[in-house]
MARKOLNU-49402 format. One record per residue (C-alpha): x, y, z; residue number from 0; residue in three letters. Coordinates in Angstrom, 2 decimals, m for minus. Layout:
- x  y  z  num  residu
- X  Y  Z  NUM  ala
...
END
This chain:
- x  y  z  num  residu
- 40.81  11.94  m18.43  0  unk
- 39.29  10.26  m21.47  1  unk
- 39.54  6.85  m19.82  2  unk
- 37.82  8.16  m16.70  3  unk
- 34.87  9.45  m18.71  4  unk
- 34.47  6.10  m20.46  5  unk
- 34.30  4.41  m17.07  6  unk
- 31.65  6.70  m15.66  7  unk
- 29.25  6.82  m18.60  8  unk
- 27.62  3.36  m18.49  9  unk
- 27.23  3.56  m14.72  10  unk
- 25.28  6.81  m14.78  11  unk
- 23.12  5.69  m17.68  12  unk
- 21.80  2.69  m15.75  13  unk
- 21.60  4.34  m12.36  14  unk
- 17.91  5.14  m12.51  15  unk
- 17.00  1.49  m13.06  16  unk
- 19.16  0.14  m10.25  17  unk
- 16.82  0.82  m7.35  18  unk
- 13.34  2.16  m7.91  19  unk
- 11.52  4.50  m5.59  20  unk
- 9.60  2.55  m2.91  21  unk
- 5.91  2.18  m3.55  22  unk
- 3.32  4.45  m1.98  23  unk
- 1.99  3.61  1.45  24  unk
- m0.65  0.92  1.62  25  unk
- m4.31  1.78  1.74  26  unk
- m4.90  3.85  4.84  27  unk
- m7.84  2.64  6.91  28  unk
- m8.17  m0.78  5.36  29  unk
- m10.05  m2.20  8.37  30  unk
- m13.38  m3.66  7.28  31  unk
- m15.71  m4.31  10.24  32  unk
- m17.55  m7.55  10.86  33  unk
- m21.01  m7.74  9.39  34  unk
- m24.15  m9.80  9.49  35  unk
- m24.61  m12.37  6.73  36  unk
- m27.85  m14.04  7.80  37  unk
- m30.08  m13.31  10.75  38  unk
- m30.89  m16.28  12.97  39  unk
- m34.16  m17.34  14.59  40  unk
- m35.38  m17.85  18.15  41  unk
- m37.67  m20.29  19.95  42  unk
- m37.86  m17.97  22.95  43  unk
- m41.04  m15.95  23.46  44  unk
- m40.86  m12.25  22.64  45  unk
- m42.20  m9.97  25.38  46  unk
- m43.23  m7.12  23.10  47  unk
- m42.03  m4.19  21.03  48  unk
- m38.57  m2.89  21.79  49  unk
- m34.95  m2.66  20.71  50  unk
- m32.07  m4.79  21.98  51  unk
- m28.40  m4.41  21.07  52  unk
- m26.28  m7.54  21.53  53  unk
- m22.49  m7.54  21.47  54  unk
- m21.20  m10.45  19.38  55  unk
- m17.58  m11.55  19.24  56  unk
- m16.84  m12.58  15.64  57  unk
- m13.63  m14.56  15.42  58  unk
- m11.20  m14.52  12.49  59  unk
- m12.24  m18.06  11.49  60  unk
- m15.91  m17.05  11.25  61  unk
- m17.02  m18.62  14.53  62  unk
- m18.79  m16.32  16.96  63  unk
- m20.32  m15.92  20.40  64  unk
- m23.09  m13.63  21.59  65  unk
- m21.41  m11.99  24.58  66  unk
- m23.93  m9.72  26.28  67  unk
- m26.78  m7.25  25.92  68  unk
- m25.31  m3.77  25.81  69  unk
- m28.61  m1.87  25.42  70  unk
- m32.26  m2.81  25.79  71  unk
- m35.57  m0.95  25.89  72  unk
- m37.46  m4.08  27.05  73  unk
- m35.60  m6.60  29.20  74  unk
- m38.16  m9.26  28.41  75  unk
- m36.79  m9.39  24.85  76  unk
- m33.20  m9.93  25.91  77  unk
- m33.22  m13.74  25.90  78  unk
- m34.75  m13.87  22.43  79  unk
- m32.24  m11.32  21.17  80  unk
- m29.29  m13.28  22.56  81  unk
- m30.58  m16.47  20.93  82  unk
- m31.08  m14.76  17.54  83  unk
- m27.60  m13.24  17.71  84  unk
- m26.06  m16.61  18.53  85  unk
- m27.94  m18.36  15.71  86  unk
- m26.97  m15.77  13.09  87  unk
- m23.97  m15.95  10.76  88  unk
- m21.35  m13.25  10.28  89  unk
- m18.47  m12.29  8.05  90  unk
- m15.40  m11.58  10.22  91  unk
- m13.71  m8.20  10.18  92  unk
- m10.69  m7.86  7.90  93  unk
- m7.48  m5.91  8.03  94  unk
- m6.79  m5.69  4.33  95  unk
- m7.42  m9.23  3.11  96  unk
- m6.64  m10.84  6.50  97  unk
- m9.58  m11.80  8.75  98  unk
- m9.28  m10.58  12.34  99  unk
- m11.30  m11.03  15.53  100  unk
- m13.59  m8.12  16.41  101  unk
- m16.95  m7.26  17.93  102  unk
- m20.22  m6.71  16.10  103  unk
- m23.05  m4.75  17.75  104  unk
- m26.21  m6.46  16.55  105  unk
- m29.31  m4.24  16.80  106  unk
- m32.58  m6.20  16.92  107  unk
- m35.97  m4.52  16.70  108  unk
- m39.08  m6.33  17.94  109  unk
- m42.51  m5.33  16.65  110  unk
- m45.13  m6.77  18.96  111  unk
- m44.35  m10.47  19.09  112  unk
- m42.34  m10.41  15.86  113  unk
- m38.69  m9.65  15.22  114  unk
- m37.86  m7.33  12.32  115  unk
- m35.60  m8.42  9.48  116  unk
- m31.88  m7.57  9.30  117  unk
- m31.21  m3.90  10.14  118  unk
- m30.68  m1.49  7.26  119  unk
- m27.07  m0.86  8.22  120  unk
- m26.26  m4.51  7.60  121  unk
- m24.77  m5.67  4.33  122  unk
- m26.65  m8.94  3.89  123  unk
- m27.31  m9.95  0.32  124  unk
- m30.48  m8.93  m1.52  125  unk
- m33.35  m11.35  m1.78  126  unk
- m33.17  m13.93  m4.54  127  unk
- m35.96  m12.20  m6.44  128  unk
- m33.68  m9.22  m7.08  129  unk
- m31.07  m11.41  m8.75  130  unk
- m30.77  m13.46  m11.90  131  unk
- m30.61  m17.23  m11.32  132  unk
- m26.83  m17.20  m11.87  133  unk
- m26.37  m14.29  m9.48  134  unk
- m28.57  m16.00  m6.90  135  unk
- m26.34  m19.09  m7.08  136  unk
- m23.28  m16.91  m6.47  137  unk
- m25.05  m15.20  m3.57  138  unk
- m25.74  m18.60  m2.04  139  unk
- m22.04  m19.43  m2.12  140  unk
- m21.25  m16.09  m0.49  141  unk
- m23.72  m16.84  2.32  142  unk
- m21.87  m20.12  2.86  143  unk
- m18.57  m18.16  3.17  144  unk
- m17.27  m19.85  0.01  145  unk
- m15.88  m16.62  m1.38  146  unk
- m13.30  m17.96  m3.83  147  unk
- m15.80  m20.42  m5.26  148  unk
- m18.36  m17.62  m5.55  149  unk
- m15.86  m15.43  m7.38  150  unk
- m14.91  m18.20  m9.80  151  unk
- m18.54  m19.09  m10.50  152  unk
- m19.43  m15.45  m11.16  153  unk
- m16.51  m15.03  m13.54  154  unk
- m17.46  m18.22  m15.37  155  unk
- m21.15  m17.29  m15.66  156  unk
- m20.29  m13.79  m16.95  157  unk
- m18.59  m15.31  m19.99  158  unk
- m22.03  m16.30  m21.32  159  unk
- m23.97  m13.43  m19.72  160  unk
- m21.73  m10.32  m19.80  161  unk
- m24.73  m8.00  m19.54  162  unk
- m26.03  m9.48  m16.27  163  unk
- m25.48  m6.57  m13.89  164  unk
- m26.75  m8.43  m10.81  165  unk
- m24.22  m11.18  m11.52  166  unk
- m21.44  m8.65  m11.99  167  unk
- m22.35  m7.02  m8.70  168  unk
- m22.21  m10.41  m6.99  169  unk
- m18.73  m10.84  m8.49  170  unk
- m17.72  m7.57  m6.87  171  unk
- m19.06  m8.71  m3.50  172  unk
- m17.49  m12.18  m3.76  173  unk
- m14.11  m10.74  m4.75  174  unk
- m14.32  m8.22  m1.91  175  unk
- m15.08  m10.95  0.60  176  unk
- m12.19  m12.99  m0.82  177  unk
- m9.83  m10.05  m0.27  178  unk
- m9.30  m9.49  m4.01  179  unk
- m10.16  m5.80  m4.04  180  unk
- m8.68  m5.16  m7.50  181  unk
- m11.05  m7.67  m9.09  182  unk
- m13.86  m6.25  m6.97  183  unk
- m13.17  m2.74  m8.26  184  unk
- m13.07  m3.90  m11.87  185  unk
- m16.43  m5.66  m11.37  186  unk
- m18.15  m2.72  m9.69  187  unk
- m16.74  m0.45  m12.39  188  unk
- m19.00  m2.20  m14.90  189  unk
- m22.14  m2.08  m12.76  190  unk
- m24.54  0.66  m13.86  191  unk
- m26.30  1.09  m10.52  192  unk
- m24.64  m0.22  m7.38  193  unk
- m27.11  m1.27  m4.67  194  unk
- m27.23  1.08  m1.65  195  unk
- m26.04  m1.60  0.74  196  unk
- m23.01  m2.31  m1.39  197  unk
- m21.84  1.24  m1.98  198  unk
- m19.43  1.13  1.01  199  unk
- m17.97  m2.14  m0.30  200  unk
- m17.58  m0.72  m3.79  201  unk
- m16.02  2.47  m2.41  202  unk
- m13.45  0.48  m0.44  203  unk
- m12.70  m1.63  m3.49  204  unk
- m12.21  1.41  m5.72  205  unk
- m10.04  3.17  m3.14  206  unk
- m7.82  0.15  m2.53  207  unk
- m7.38  m0.49  m6.27  208  unk
- m6.59  3.21  m6.80  209  unk
- m3.72  3.07  m4.33  210  unk
- m2.44  m0.25  m5.64  211  unk
- m2.40  0.94  m9.27  212  unk
- m1.12  4.48  m8.62  213  unk
- 2.36  3.79  m9.95  214  unk
- 1.56  1.27  m12.68  215  unk
- m1.51  3.02  m14.14  216  unk
- m1.94  6.58  m12.79  217  unk
- m4.90  7.39  m15.06  218  unk
- m6.87  4.32  m13.95  219  unk
- m5.90  5.05  m10.35  220  unk
- m7.41  8.53  m10.59  221  unk
- m10.60  7.19  m12.18  222  unk
- m11.06  4.61  m9.41  223  unk
- m10.33  7.18  m6.68  224  unk
- m12.94  9.54  m8.12  225  unk
- m15.49  6.70  m8.18  226  unk
- m14.68  5.94  m4.54  227  unk
- m15.28  9.59  m3.67  228  unk
- m18.63  9.62  m5.45  229  unk
- m19.79  6.61  m3.43  230  unk
- m18.28  7.54  m0.07  231  unk
- m16.41  10.85  0.31  232  unk
- m14.86  9.78  3.60  233  unk
- m11.17  9.79  4.62  234  unk
- m10.46  6.42  2.95  235  unk
- m11.59  7.71  m0.42  236  unk
- m9.84  11.03  0.11  237  unk
- m6.59  9.25  0.91  238  unk
- m6.88  7.21  m2.29  239  unk
- m7.67  10.34  m4.28  240  unk
- m4.62  12.11  m2.84  241  unk
- m2.37  9.20  m3.75  242  unk
- m3.77  9.14  m7.29  243  unk
- m3.34  12.90  m7.66  244  unk
- 0.31  12.62  m6.60  245  unk
- 0.84  9.83  m9.13  246  unk
- m0.59  12.08  m11.83  247  unk
- 1.63  15.02  m10.88  248  unk
- m1.17  17.17  m9.45  249  unk
- 0.87  17.86  m6.33  250  unk
- m0.86  21.02  m5.09  251  unk
- m4.33  19.45  m5.21  252  unk
- m3.01  16.21  m3.70  253  unk
- m1.61  18.14  m0.74  254  unk
- m5.02  19.62  0.04  255  unk
- m6.76  16.25  m0.42  256  unk
- m4.34  14.42  1.87  257  unk
- m4.51  17.20  4.46  258  unk
- m8.29  16.76  4.59  259  unk
- m7.87  13.00  5.09  260  unk
- m5.29  13.65  7.82  261  unk
- m7.57  16.15  9.59  262  unk
- m10.48  13.71  9.53  263  unk
- m8.48  10.82  10.96  264  unk
- m6.05  12.35  13.42  265  unk
- m8.51  12.66  16.33  266  unk
- m10.58  9.56  15.54  267  unk
- m9.79  7.04  18.26  268  unk
- m11.36  4.21  16.25  269  unk
- m8.75  4.48  13.49  270  unk
- m5.63  2.35  14.10  271  unk
- m2.37  4.21  14.63  272  unk
- m0.78  2.34  11.72  273  unk
- m3.45  3.69  9.37  274  unk
- m2.87  7.26  10.56  275  unk
- 0.86  6.79  10.06  276  unk
- 0.30  5.59  6.48  277  unk
- m1.79  8.64  5.65  278  unk
- 0.76  10.98  7.23  279  unk
- 3.65  9.35  5.39  280  unk
- 1.90  10.11  2.12  281  unk
- 1.22  13.65  3.35  282  unk
- 4.94  14.11  4.04  283  unk
- 5.67  13.24  0.41  284  unk
- 3.00  15.69  m0.75  285  unk
- 4.58  18.50  1.27  286  unk
- 7.99  17.69  m0.14  287  unk
- 6.73  17.57  m3.70  288  unk
- 5.30  21.03  m3.07  289  unk
- 8.72  22.17  m1.79  290  unk
- 7.41  22.73  1.74  291  unk
- 10.11  21.25  3.96  292  unk
- 8.66  22.82  7.11  293  unk
- 5.30  21.16  6.49  294  unk
- 6.98  17.82  5.83  295  unk
- 9.01  18.05  9.01  296  unk
- 5.93  18.96  11.03  297  unk
- 4.01  15.89  9.83  298  unk
- 7.07  13.67  10.28  299  unk
- 7.20  14.85  13.91  300  unk
- 3.51  13.98  14.31  301  unk
- 4.23  10.48  13.02  302  unk
- 6.88  10.08  15.72  303  unk
- 4.34  11.19  18.32  304  unk
- 1.82  8.67  17.05  305  unk
- 4.38  5.85  16.90  306  unk
- 7.86  6.54  18.30  307  unk
- 9.19  3.40  16.61  308  unk
- 7.96  4.39  13.15  309  unk
- 10.41  5.51  10.47  310  unk
- 7.62  6.20  7.99  311  unk
- 7.95  9.98  8.12  312  unk
- 11.72  9.93  7.86  313  unk
- 11.56  7.38  5.06  314  unk
- 9.05  9.44  3.10  315  unk
- 11.29  12.49  3.39  316  unk
- 14.32  10.44  2.40  317  unk
- 12.62  8.97  m0.66  318  unk
- 11.58  12.41  m1.85  319  unk
- 15.09  13.80  m1.37  320  unk
- 16.63  10.87  m3.25  321  unk
- 14.22  11.41  m6.15  322  unk
- 15.15  15.10  m6.16  323  unk
- 18.84  14.15  m6.08  324  unk
- 18.35  11.81  m9.02  325  unk
- 16.76  14.59  m11.03  326  unk
- 19.64  16.94  m10.24  327  unk
- 22.21  14.27  m11.11  328  unk
- 20.58  13.62  m14.49  329  unk
- 20.73  17.37  m15.14  330  unk
- 24.49  17.33  m14.32  331  unk
- 23.86  19.51  m11.25  332  unk
- 26.31  17.76  m8.95  333  unk
- 26.14  20.34  m6.18  334  unk
- 22.36  20.13  m5.99  335  unk
- 22.35  16.33  m6.22  336  unk
- 24.87  15.89  m3.40  337  unk
- 23.00  18.37  m1.21  338  unk
- 19.82  16.28  m1.56  339  unk
- 21.61  12.97  m1.08  340  unk
- 23.52  14.25  1.96  341  unk
- 20.32  15.52  3.54  342  unk
- 18.59  12.18  2.91  343  unk
- 21.52  10.24  4.38  344  unk
- 21.45  12.38  7.52  345  unk
- 17.79  11.70  8.36  346  unk
- 18.56  8.65  10.47  347  unk
- 17.05  5.84  8.42  348  unk
- 19.79  3.28  7.63  349  unk
- 18.16  1.97  4.44  350  unk
- 17.71  5.50  3.10  351  unk
- 21.29  6.37  4.04  352  unk
- 22.69  3.38  2.12  353  unk
- 20.78  4.28  m1.04  354  unk
- 21.52  8.01  m0.74  355  unk
- 25.27  7.50  m0.32  356  unk
- 25.47  4.95  m3.14  357  unk
- 23.63  7.28  m5.50  358  unk
- 25.81  10.18  m4.40  359  unk
- 28.83  8.09  m5.36  360  unk
- 27.48  7.54  m8.86  361  unk
- 26.53  11.19  m9.17  362  unk
- 30.19  12.05  m8.59  363  unk
- 31.22  9.49  m11.22  364  unk
- 28.84  11.02  m13.72  365  unk
- 30.07  14.58  m13.28  366  unk
- 32.16  16.38  m15.89  367  unk
- 35.37  15.84  m13.94  368  unk
- 34.81  12.81  m11.70  369  unk
- 36.69  12.70  m8.41  370  unk
- 37.06  8.98  m7.77  371  unk
- 38.45  9.47  m4.28  372  unk
- 35.29  11.39  m3.41  373  unk
- 33.20  8.70  m5.05  374  unk
- 34.94  6.06  m2.95  375  unk
- 34.25  8.05  0.22  376  unk
- 30.54  8.01  m0.49  377  unk
- 30.60  4.30  m1.36  378  unk
- 32.35  3.51  1.91  379  unk
- 29.76  5.47  3.89  380  unk
- 27.13  3.17  2.41  381  unk
- 29.21  0.05  3.02  382  unk
- 29.78  1.02  6.64  383  unk
- 26.03  0.68  7.13  384  unk
- 25.42  m2.33  4.87  385  unk
- 28.60  m4.16  3.80  386  unk
- 26.72  m6.56  1.51  387  unk
- 24.79  m3.95  m0.45  388  unk
- 25.38  m4.68  m4.17  389  unk
- 24.98  m1.09  m5.36  390  unk
- 27.39  0.24  m2.74  391  unk
- 29.97  m2.42  m3.64  392  unk
- 29.47  m1.59  m7.30  393  unk
- 30.18  2.06  m6.51  394  unk
- 33.28  1.06  m4.57  395  unk
- 34.51  m0.99  m7.51  396  unk
- 33.89  1.79  m10.01  397  unk
- 35.68  4.31  m7.79  398  unk
- 38.71  2.03  m7.47  399  unk
- 38.67  1.34  m11.21  400  unk
- 38.75  5.07  m11.86  401  unk
- 41.75  5.44  m9.59  402  unk
- 43.53  2.50  m11.22  403  unk
- 42.95  4.04  m14.68  404  unk
- 45.18  6.92  m13.58  405  unk
- 47.73  5.08  m11.40  406  unk
- 47.88  1.64  m13.09  407  unk
- 48.60  0.24  m9.64  408  unk
- 48.07  m3.53  m9.60  409  unk
- 46.92  m3.55  m5.97  410  unk
- 44.22  m0.99  m6.75  411  unk
- 43.10  m3.01  m9.77  412  unk
- 42.77  m6.13  m7.61  413  unk
- 40.71  m4.26  m5.01  414  unk
- 38.48  m2.94  m7.79  415  unk
- 37.99  m6.42  m9.25  416  unk
- 37.24  m7.88  m5.80  417  unk
- 34.65  m5.19  m5.04  418  unk
- 32.98  m5.62  m8.42  419  unk
- 32.99  m9.40  m8.17  420  unk
- 31.40  m9.17  m4.74  421  unk
- 28.81  m6.72  m6.03  422  unk
- 27.88  m9.04  m8.89  423  unk
- 27.47  m12.02  m6.58  424  unk
- 25.31  m10.00  m4.20  425  unk
- 23.14  m8.72  m7.03  426  unk
- 22.55  m12.26  m8.29  427  unk
- 21.82  m13.47  m4.75  428  unk
- 19.12  m10.79  m4.49  429  unk
- 17.69  m11.74  m7.88  430  unk
- 18.70  m8.44  m9.51  431  unk
- 19.90  m9.86  m12.81  432  unk
- 19.87  m6.45  m14.52  433  unk
- 22.35  m5.03  m12.02  434  unk
- 24.45  m8.21  m12.12  435  unk
- 24.67  m7.99  m15.92  436  unk
- 25.63  m4.33  m15.73  437  unk
- 28.44  m5.11  m13.28  438  unk
- 29.65  m8.01  m15.43  439  unk
- 29.72  m5.78  m18.51  440  unk
- 31.61  m3.09  m16.62  441  unk
- 34.20  m5.63  m15.46  442  unk
- 34.81  m6.95  m18.96  443  unk
- 35.05  m3.51  m20.53  444  unk
- 37.23  m1.79  m17.96  445  unk
- 39.26  m4.52  m16.25  446  unk
- 39.28  m7.14  m19.01  447  unk
- 37.79  m9.70  m16.66  448  unk
- 34.43  m11.08  m15.54  449  unk
- 32.85  m11.59  m12.16  450  unk
- 32.23  m14.78  m10.27  451  unk
END
């Protein structure tokens, strides 16, 4: 019995570090629509006062085409409106940091024979007079779509002018346009007064950074999410706030926040299904962390209705159950740990089942009286799904080593060494040097050998 306990101890101690909990879902509605950068001109005569809305196709590479007039109060202005729309420049829509093709509805207002400036809902840059010379130079680069260059120039200029708020705001805009929302959030965070046109951009930047940093810096995540809410209390910001609240352990409040984001998005046909699924996957975790299995199952079912191919709901439930199982295992509550792991393994997600069964195996090994046959059974359940999983092979090797410690059967020792050697090789192949070192140490200590 003493030998068995010596075998189990190092395995359990390192179990938590073997495979971390998957990160939170990505930022929910990360679609950023196309927008006007600079309004064009026309040589066509204007008939008179009126409003014309032109549909413009803005391609992912920044090229565009004025497609058609979709609304007009004076048909005589249509030709001029189409020419202005075609001669304008646009920033393409983005899904996250990836530009995508979309449509932009360009509203043009004609006053007498004159055309008004860019509409208020646009996000064109402020006039040069509102900026310092350095900020104006950055704005010029942004207008030319040279976003990375604009970001670099702003960062360089701020070294000698850290108090230039207009320059710092331009850094936020340039970083946003470059898809670097973390840098954008950090820049906007140091701007005293964010311009009205840029509040949506800043809110998106804060929300995205909040989600990204939820696990690495929960306090900063919560601060950014709260700033996003103050600028734009829409579902994006609410989603980010819910994620940050979960990361900070405020589970009850997070549940209410994420439910409000879910309710706002679920019937909105403009929101992509993938974004709704991401929000709901986070909501599943919130229900589970509040010990509401019925609520979690209900949202998981909604995810399946939204996207029958999605495993996001099941995976969220599985992750939460594995975390709960880990907690029980650390507390030496084997019955509770195995109940959580078994439930996670039975959800139907192969990757969750592999992890759950492997962890169940180690939970058995770490119990007061380890049953190595039972441990092996769990390891083999994992291996049946993924034969080359390093953690499952490690569990198999430990289980066989435990049996050999009692039987001293040479065949069992060889099987144990083979399983452990395979596990070490697989861990190194996956770049998990910490696990590989742990397996190597276990081999040397318990079988007087080393892996391949």
